C-alpha positions, 0 to 999 in steps of 0.5 A: 506465463501469467503475471499472476503466476509470477507475482505468486512465485516471487512471494513464495521464494521471498517468504521461504528464504525470509523464514530461514536460509535454504538450499536450492533444492529446498526452494524447488521442493517448496515451489513444487508442493505450492504448485500442486496446491495452487495448480501452477508450475512454480518450479525453477531451474538454477538459471530461472532462480538466478532471473528470479533473484535479480528481479526480486532485488530490482522490485522490492530491493530484497537481496537474496544471495547464495552463501557459498560457505553454507551452500544456501540462499539467504537474505542479505541485511535482513535486519534492513529488510522492510516487510512492505504493505505491497508484499502483505498484499501479495501474501493475501493475494496468495492466500486467497488463491489457496483458499478457493474452495475453503469458503466454509471456514475462511471469510474475507471482505466481499469488497475486493480491491480492484486494480491490484493486477496492475502492481507488477507492471507499475512497479517495473515501470517505476524501477525502469523509469519508463512512462506509462499510458492508461485510460482513466475515469474519475468517480465524479466524471462520466468522461474517460480520458487517456493519460501519459504519465511519468510514474514515481511511486505506489501508495496504498490507503484503506485497501486501495492502491495509487500511483503517484505520477507526473501527468504530461497534460499539465505537468503536475504530480497527481494520484491515480487510483489503480481501481480506475485504470484501464488499458495500461501500457508501459512505453519505451520512453524513459524519464528522469526522476525529479531531483526535488521530489521526495515522495516520503517527505511529501506524504510525511504529514498526510493522512491518506492521499490528499496532500494540499500544497497551501496548507501546513500540518497541525498539532492534533490532540484527541481523547478517546474512550479507553476501549477505543483508545486501546485499538488506537494505540495498537493501530496508530492513525499516523506515524507521528502518533504519541500517547499522552494519557493512558488510564482506565477512563480514556486515552489521549494521543497527539499527532501532526497531520494535514487537516484533509477531508481524509483525516476528518472523515476518519475522525468522524467515523469514531462518532461519540467515542472521540473528542477533539481537544485541539485545534479549534479548526478540526473542532469546527470542521466536525461541528459543520459535518454533524450539523449538516447530518442533523439537517438530513435527519430533520428534513 
């Protein structure tokens, strides 16, 4: 059984039970129908379903239990279930698999994310606290190196997935792009998760994957034209974003983030539709970039 088939089956089971509590027979019918559509064998026995439930809880923290009074499977504490970006990625993966041959009315990015085939294995390694080994090549280097790391968490940014891990080479916690990982192997060696590491806090004020140790987050005040502002309000730049002004001419927002390269590039992408009100440090970074761009066009 392929890893692709396993991931798709988990996604189908989760979405079926999430839509409404259902019997094993209903789940099996759903999996059979999807098997016919996608040319896989998703159907599970009762014992197979139990193994899948255990694995789904271990990987996604989604607890599917059998309700003996109603004779149905349902998600426990459903209000606490967070539909993670990882599950959304699996849903898209599933959709694109079904869409094969439907290219006349489904159009999606030709720049397909790479490395997502590693997601399942990496999740297992993180949950089981097992070291991983892989070969890795940075964008700016020709040399390919072998890395042995302790995997701590997965993070998605702009369609790319990254693994946050401690590199055995120097003991530093780093991010590795999944699209640059090859020859991934899960080791038998286990590790102890660092007590002083809180990944959520680590990225709390980050935009993207860069988290400089020697900088502190700054209060950002931005002004957008009304049209762009509506988009920014509906799809916030950061979790800390708050709307300060909202009228027919402009939208103003505040957020608290680190002034990293990722964030500066994001603000630059809005061109003349954004104005930085504060801080001055961000204004200077933008001005420097604009001046350098003008030099390119005048040279």
